[in-house]
N, C-alpha and C positions, 0 to 999 in steps of 0.2 A: 372737537367738532369743527371749530372755526378753521383750524389748520387744515383739516380734510378738504373743506370746501375750497381753500386756496389751491391745494394741490390738484383737485379735479379741474378747477378754472384753467390752471396752466396747462394741463394735459389736453384739455379742449383746444386751447389756443394752439399748441403745437400741432394737434391733428388738423386743425383748420388751415394752418399755413402750409403744412406738408402736402395735403390734398390739393390745394389750389395751385401750388407752385410745380406739381409734376403731372399736372392734367395734360392728356394728349388724345388724339383721335383713335389710334389703333396701335397696340404693342405687338410687333412680330417677334417670334422666338428666333434664337441663334440658328436653328436649323432652317427656318423659313427665310432669314436673311441670306443664308448660304445658297438657298435655292434661287433666290431672286438674283443674286450675283452671277450665278451660273447661266441663267436664262439671258441677262444682258450680255454676257460674254458671246453666247451662241448667236443672238441677233446681230453682234458686232461682225462676227465671222461671215454672216449671211448678208452683210452690207445694209442691214435694216437699222440704220442709225437712230431713226426716230423712236422705234420701239426700245432699242438698247438703252437710249438716253432716258426715256420715261421710267423704264424699270430700275435704272441705275439711281435715279433720283429718289424713288420710293425706298429702295435699299439703303442708300445713304442716310435718309432721315431716320430710318429705323436703327441703323448701326450707330449713328451719333447719340440718339435716345438711349440706347442700350448700353452706351459707352464702350462699345465693341471696336477697339482700336485697329485690329486686323481687318475686320470686314470694312471699316471706313477706308482704309488704305486700299483695299481691292476696288471698292466703288470708285475711288478717285482714279485709279489706274485704268479702268473700263471707260470712264468719262474722258480722260485724257486720250486714250487710244482712238475714241470716236472722233474727237477733234483733229487728231493727227490724220485719220483717213479722210477727213473733209477738208484737208490742207489749212485748217486754222492752227498754225504752228504755235504762235504766241500763246494762245488759250491752252493748247495740248502741254506746253512747257509750264504753264501756271498750275495745272491740275497735276501734272507729274509731281511737281515740288511739293504740293499739298500732300499726295500720297507719300512722298518720300518723308515728310515730317512724321506722319503717323507710323510709317515702317520703322523709323528711328526710335519712336516712343515704344513700340513692341520689341525692339531689338531683334528684328527678323531679317536675317541676312539674305533669305531667298528673295523676299521683296526687294531689299535693297539692290541686290544684283540685278534684278529684272528692270527696275525702274531706272537705274544708272545707265544700263545698256540702251534703253529706249530714248532716254534724253541724248546720249552720245549719237544715235542715229539721226535724230532731228537736227541737232547743232551741226553735225558734220555733212550730211547728205541733202538737207533741205535748207538750212539757214547758211550753210557754207562758212560756219564759225568753227573752224577745225580745232584751234587751241582749246576752246571751251569744251568741244565735243570730246576730244581726246582725254580731258581730265575725267569725264564721266565714265568713259571706256575703261580708264585705269581704275576708277572706284569699282566698277562692275567686275573687272579682272581680280581685284583683291578679294572680293566676297566670293567669287566663284572658286578661287584657289582655297579659301578658308573652308568652303563646303565641300571641297574635292569634287566640284561638278566639271568633269573633264570635258565633256561636250561643249559646255558654255565657254570654258577657257578657250577652246579651239575656235569658237565663233567669234569670241571677242578679240583674240589675237588677229584673227583675219581682218575684222573691222578696223583694228588699230593700224595694221600694215596698210590697208586701203587708204585711210585718212592721211597717213604720212606721205604716201606715194602721190596723192591728189595734190599735196602742197609742195612736192618736189623735195621732200626730206627722206631720200631713200635709205641713207645710213641709219637714220632713226627708226625706220620701219623694218629694216633688215632682220633684227632679232625676232620679230613676231613672224615674219615671212619664213625664216629657218624653222621655227617652231611648227607652223602648220605644214610645212613640206615633210618635216620629220614624222608627224603624227597623222597625216592625211589618210593613210591606209586604215588606220584604227578608228578615227573619229570623223573623217570626212564622208560625204555622200553626194548624190546627184544634185543636192541643193547648192553645194559648195565647189563643185569640180570646175565650173565655168570661171567663177570669181578667182579660184587659186591659180588656174592656168594664166588667166589674164594678168594677175599680180605678178606672176613670175616673168610673163613677157615684158611688163612695164619695167621691172627691175633690170633685166638683162639689156633692155633698149637703152636704159640709163647707163649701164656699163659698156655700151656699144659692142655687145656680143651678139651680132646679128643673127647667127645660125640659131643660137638658143632663143632669142627673142622671137623670131619668125616661127620657131617650132611651137613655143608655148602659146603664142597668139592664134595660130592655126587650130592648136588642140582645143583652146577655149571656144572658138567658133564651131568646131565640130561637135563638142559635147553640148553646146547651146542649141544647136540645130537638132540634135537627137532628143534632147530632153524638152522640157516646157519652161525653161528659165529665160524667157524672152527678154526680160529687163536686163539681166546679167549678159545675154548675148548682145544686146544693143551696145552695152558699155564696151564689151570686147571689140566689136567692130570700130567703135569710136577711137579707143586707145590704139588699135591696129592702124587705123587711118592716120592718126597722129605720128606714129612711128615711121610709116612709110613716106609721109610728106617730109619728115626730117631727113630721111634717108634719100629723098629725091626721086622716089618712085611715084610721081603724080597720078598716074593712071590708076594704079592699084588703090592709092590713097582715095581717090575720088570715087571708086567703085565701093569701098568699105564705108565711105561716108554716106552715099547713097543707100546702102544697106541699113545703116544706123537710122537714117531718116524713114525708111519704109517701115521699120519695126516700131520706132517711137510713134509713127502716125497710127499704126494698129493699136498700140497701147493707149494712145491719146483719144481715138475714137471710143474705145471702150471706156476710158475715164469719163469721156463727155457724156455717155450714157448714164454712168454712175451719178455724175454731178447734176445731170438733169433730174434724177431721182431725188437728189437731196437738196435741190434748189430751194424747195419751200422750207426745208429744215434750217438751212443756213440763215434764213430771215429771222428765226427765232432763236439762234444761238445765244445772242447777247442777253435775251431775256432769261434763257435757260441758266446761264452763268450767274445772272443775278439771283435767281431762285436757289441755286446751289449755295451761294454766299449766304442768302437769307436763312437757310437751314442751320448753318454753323452759328449765325448771329443769335437767332432764336434760342438755340441750345445754350449759348453763353448767357443770354439773359435769363433763361430758366434756372441754370445753375447759380447765377448771382443772386436771383430772387430766393432761391431755396437756401442759400448761405446766409442771406439777410434774414429770412424767417427763422432759420435755426439760431442765428445769433441773437435775435430778439427773445426766443423762448429760452435759450440758454441764459440770456441776461436776467429774465424774470426768475429763473430757477436759482441762479447765483445769488440774486438779491434776497430771495426767500431763505436760502440756506445761510446766508451772511446774517440775517435777522435772527434766525434759530440759533446760530452759533454764537451771536452777540448776547442773546438771552442766557444761553447755557454758560457762556463765559463769565457774565456778570455774577451768575449764581455761583459758579465754581471759584471765581476770584474773591467773592465776598468770604466764603469758607476759608479759602487758602490764606486770605489776609489775616483772619482771626488766627488760623494755626501758625501762620509765619510770625505774626506779632508775639505770639507766646514763645515760640522757638528763638526769636531774636532777642527777646528779654533774657531768656536763659542763656543765650550765647554770649550777650553783653556782659552777664555776671561772670561767665567763665572767662572771658577776655579780661576783665578787670583783674581777676585772680591771677590769671597768667601774667599779665603786665606786672603785677606787684611782685609775683614770684621771679620773673625776669629782672626786675630792677634789683630785688633782693640778691639775685645770684650774681649780678653785675658788681654790686657793692662787695659781696662776698669774695668775689674774684679778686677785685682791687685790694681788699684787705689782706687776702691770702698772699698775693704777690709781694705786697709791702711788707708783710710779716716774714715772709721767707727771705726776702732781700736783706731785711734788718738782720736776721738771725744768722745769714751766711756772711754778711759784711762785717759783723762784730768779730768772729773769730779770725777772718781774713785780716782784719786790722792788726790783730795780735801776730798772725804769721809774718806778714810783711814788715811789720815793725821790729819784731825780734830778729828777722833776718837781716835788716839794716843795722841793728845794734851789733850783731856779731861781725858784720863786715867793718864797722867803724872800730870795734874794740880789738878785732884780731885781723890786722892787715894782711897776715900770711894767708888768710882764707879768701882774699879778694879774687883769686883766680880759681877757686874751687868749683868744680863742674857741679858737685852736689848742691852746694849753697845756691849756685846760680840757677839751677833747675828748680830748686825750692822756690826761689824768688819769682821765677817765671811761671810756675805752675799756680802760685797764689794770685798772681796778676791776671793770669789767663782765666782762672775761675771767676775772678771779679769782673772781667770782661763778658763772660756769660751771663752773670747776674744782670749786668748793665743792659745787655741785649734783651733779656726777658722783660726788664722794666720798660725799656724804650718802646718795644712793640706793644706792650700794654698801654702806654700812654697814647701812642698813635691811634690805637683802635678806640680808645675812649675820647678822642678828640681833646685831649688835655695839653696839646703843644701849641703854643702861641709863638711865632717867630718874633725875636727881639731885634732891635736895631741898635748895634754897638759898633763903635769905630774900631777898626783894626787893620794891621799891615798884612797883606796876602803872602808876602815872602816869609815874614815871621811865622806865620801860622803853619805854612807848608814845611819850613825847616824844623819847627817844633814837633810836628808829626814825624818827620824823618828820624829825629833824635829819639823819639819815644819807641820807635820800632827797630831801633838799631840792633837789639838783642835778636829778634826774629830774622833780621837780615843776615846777622853774622852766623846764626845757627845754620842757615841753608847756603851760607857763602855767596850771598847776593850783594850787589851794588845798587844802591838807590841813588838816582840822578834827578835833580830838580831844575826845571827850566821855566823861568817866570818872564813873561813879556815885559821889557823895560818901559813900554808905553803905558803900562797900568798905573794909575795914580798911586801914590804912597799910601794913602789911607783911604779906605772905603767904609761904608756903613751897611751893616746887615747882621744876620745872625751867624757869627763866626763859630759859635759852639756846634750848631747843627751842620755847618759846612765842614768843620773838623771831624765830626762823627762820620759824614759820608766819605770823606777822602780816607780817613783812618781805616774804614771797613774795607774800602776798595784796594788799598795799598797792602793792608795785612792779608787780604785774600790773595793778592798777586805774589807777595812773598812766600805765603804757604805753598803755592803750586809751582814755584819756580826754584830750581836747585842750580847753583853755580851760574846764575845769569844776571840779568840786569832789569830793574823796575824803573821806569821813567815817569816822573810826575810833571806834566806840562800845563801851563796856564797862559792862555792868550786872549788879548782883547779883540772880540769879534766886531763890535760896533757899538756906538754911542747914540742914545736917544734922550735928548735933554740931559738930565742929571743921572740917568740910568746908564751904567756901563755893564755891557753883557760880556761875561767872561766864559771861554770854553776851557773846561778841565778835561784833561786826557790822562789816564793811567794806563800805561802799556807795559807789558812784560813779554819775555821770550820763553816762557814757561811750557807746560805741558799742552796747553790749549783746551778747548771745550768742544766737544763733538756737536755737529749741528742739530742732532736729535735732542740734545739737553738744553740748547741756548733758549728755548722758550720757557723752560720751567725753573731756571736757576734763581729767578727772582721770587719764587713761591716760598712761603714759610716752611721751614724744617726740611728743605731739600739740599741735598749735598751730592755733588757729582766729581768723579775723578779723585776721590779720596783713597788712601791707602790705610791699612791697619796700623801702620805705625805712626801715622799723623794724628794731630789733635783733631778730633772730628768737630768739636763745637756743637752750637745748637742749630745751625742751618738758617739763622735769622739774619745774618750780617746783610746780605744782599737785599733781602726783603725790606730791611729797615732803610736801606739806601734809596730804594725806589719809593718808599712811602714818605720819607723826609724830602726827597726831590719833589714829590707831589705838593708839599707844603710851599715850595718855591715856585709853583706852577711850571715845573720842568720835568724832563723825561730823560731817561738814560738809554743810549745806543751801545751795541755790542758788536764787535768783530773778532772772530776767533777762528783759528784752525788747529787741528791736532798737530802737535809736534812744533808749531811756529809760535805760539803765543796767543795773548788775549789783549784787546784794547777796549776800555770803557770811556765813553764821552758823554758829557752833559754840559748844559749851558745854564748860568744863573746870573740874574740882573742884580747888582749892587748900586747903592746910591753914592755918588761922589759930592761931597760938600766941604769945601775948604775951611768954612767957618767953624767946623767942628774939631779942626786940628788941635785946638787948645785942650780939648777933652782928653786927646790921646797923650798929650805931654803930661797931664796930670796923672794919667794911669800907668806912665812908665815905671818899671820895676825899681823900687827904692832898695836902698842898702839895708839888708836885714841883719847883718852883723852889728852889734850895738855894745858900745862901752858902758851904756846906761844900765844900771841893775833894775831889771823889771820883774816884780813879783807877781807869779801866776798861780792861781787857785784852780786846781782841777778837781771837778766834781764827777766821779766816775765809779760805778758799783763793780766792774769787772776788773780783777786784780791784775790779769795779764795786761789789759789795756791801760791800767794805771801805771804799770811798769814801763810799757812802750812810750806813753805820753810824757811821763816824768823824764825819761832818757833824751827823748827827742828835744824837750824844752831846755834841760841842762846843758845839752850839747851846744846850744846857742848862748850860753853864759847867763840864762835866765834863772832866777830862783823859782822853785816849785813847790807847792804844798798840795797834798791830795787828801781828800775826804771821800767816804763811802756812799754817802747819800745826801739828800736835800737838807734834812734837819742838821746834820753835822756842818754842812756849809753855812747855815744861818748862825750856828753857834760860833764857828771859827771867825765869821765876819764881825762878830760883836768884839772879838779881842785883837784881831790883826788887820792890817791894811794891805790891800792888793791892788795891782795896776790893771789886771784884767782877769776874767773868770772863764775857764772853758768848761761848759755845762753839757753833760750827757742828758739825753731826753728820756730814754726808757730806762728808769730806775725804780726799785722797790720803794715802799713807804710813801714816797712823794716824787712825782716826775719832775723833769726838768722845766717845764712850763709853769707848773705850780710854785716851784722853788723860786724861779725868776720873778714871779708876781710878788711872792713874799718879801724877796729882796727889794723890789721897788717900792713896796708899801712902807718899808722901813726908811725910805729916802736914800737909799744907797744907790748911786748912779755910775757905779764902776761898769765898763764895757763888758758885756757878756756875749761869748760866741757859743753858739750851739755846735757841740762836737758830737755828731750823731751818725748812725748807720741807716737812718730813714732817708727816703728820696727827699731831695730839697723842695721840690714843687708840692710835696705833701704837707709839709709842715711850715712853710713860709708864712702863710697868713696868721696862724696861731701864734708863731714864733714872735712876729712883729707886735701882735696885740698883747703878748705877755711881757715885752720890754726887752726882747733879745736884740743885740745890735747886728749880729751876722751869723751865717751858718756855714759850716765846712763839713763835708761828708767823709766818714771814714770808709776805707783807708784814704788818708789824705796826702797830698803833696806837703812836705814839710816847709818848702820855700813858700808855697801859698799861705800856709798858717802864719808864718813869721811876717809876711806881707801884710796880713789882716791885723795881726797884733801891733805892727809898727804904725799902721795908719790909725788904729783906734787909740792907742796911747799917745799919739802926738796931737790928737784933737782935744778940744775941751770936753770934759766928761759930759755926755748927754745921751739920752735913749733915742735910738732910731725910730 
């Protein structure tokens, strides 16, 4: 009930403001307003200016109150015409402009045509401002042509010609004269014939065609005398007089001037009578104009008052509605909050479960990748090892394409496994860049050497260009750098046949200790299509391959891009089909001469030894046992092999060894636990983990168990003997 009272109060306020703001004396209908304007026009024709203006004022107020734009424009036209007839031309211009503004609002071309023509008449023939007047004539002509009002077009063209001729611009007025001459028979009448002949006389007088000029002037005077166009007749005598004077016929010139004066005196006497009639009206013209202005001002004030009243009422309504909405919103929000809290609680539980599942899936993925890589690396170790054994024991097979293909296939499969592991590490954010000292030329040449088989297969030449201004030793992650260059060069060799691959390294700039090196790998192979260049760095994407090629995983370039991201670098590509491809990237490395000694310590040692080193191999896989034994014995080391950790513990009780090569993934007891038991017995023999697991995955546990170093299968035998040499030359201790 309370809300109903508020609504009724608001309606009362709205009604009160509305009634007060629109109150007026009398409201005329549209039909009545039209009748009033017709009466005002008739009084104007009868030269009853006072009556015409009074009725126009009443009609104007009603038209403005009714917001009748057309009627308002008509009222202003009538008022302006009254002022023009009373020779108040400035006031006439003012009200014609008022009427034109309303005509524009209604977009009424008939009114626009009429008003512009009347303004042209005043400016040209009363105020003698021809340039301004001609502009209005041109506007009137435009609307007349748009409306296809040919009679008005004819009259306006006549006015334009007359205006131009009056100011001596005959060539500008000629097109209009030619038009009215052409259409005179169709649209001309007794009201235009005098002016038309006079204008032709003026033009030919200008052209000094005396015969035609005289003929047209006399025709104008003849038609003027026959008709009742005394005003045009007077102008005809005046222009003819000017022509005769110029021609030197002073007598006839004087006669025509006298005739002009007689006619104008007659017209003047009539005008004097008219002016005497309106003398009293002229005294009130200024007051009348003020009243007309007041009508518009009052209307604007009423509209503003109405708008303010509506705004106030609307504000009351809006405030009331806002209050209602606020109460409703509070009620709804309270219920929604309860419901949302319940849903949120349930969602949180689901999110926790989903998070746990995602973490579990991530762990399972890592375990799966690790397991797969281990299970693949183990037999690969056997394949690579036995291949090397065959090559060592049977020198005649050194150039066997079958054996070479077997070795290459095994290494290629190993590279695929490494790619999968690498991308998995990057995605899990498990790669941290290391700071190691290295020689850039050595690293590049080592990569060149390791890829020599692929180069020979495709009959390619690999060229290395290293900037001599690069310091001999730099500090950075040489392993990741090698992986980047290896992938790019192998990719270039793969898609280049009988061509050239160039590895270039240049010093770009130096900032403090940071040396920025630009690496460029360029080939003249098949090239990469522009459409494929944006996607080649995506995972598992391969372009330009053939069925006979090793297809790979499509991870190489993706690994390159992500590894470069770790260096805060990016890679650029330029390529064209049939011309080759060029990859470029920039990496900053530290230069620190103080660490040169560390480089010297890590220089490769002589791995051939006359010393008898006794090696214990703990390995459950019989093929791997064979490969490892042969590799060790090839270097003149003694080798003993056991199948499991317990057998290792047992043999260590009986024999002495210089180093132990320990497999990690063994039955009964794994390599970590075996190492712990060995250390518990006080045995400090160096132990090297020989495993197919990824090094990063087992390093922490290996060190905690007491393992001294780790080497991943399949391994480089030179690297193995370097580690053995270093460990056996040191005092025995646990890393």
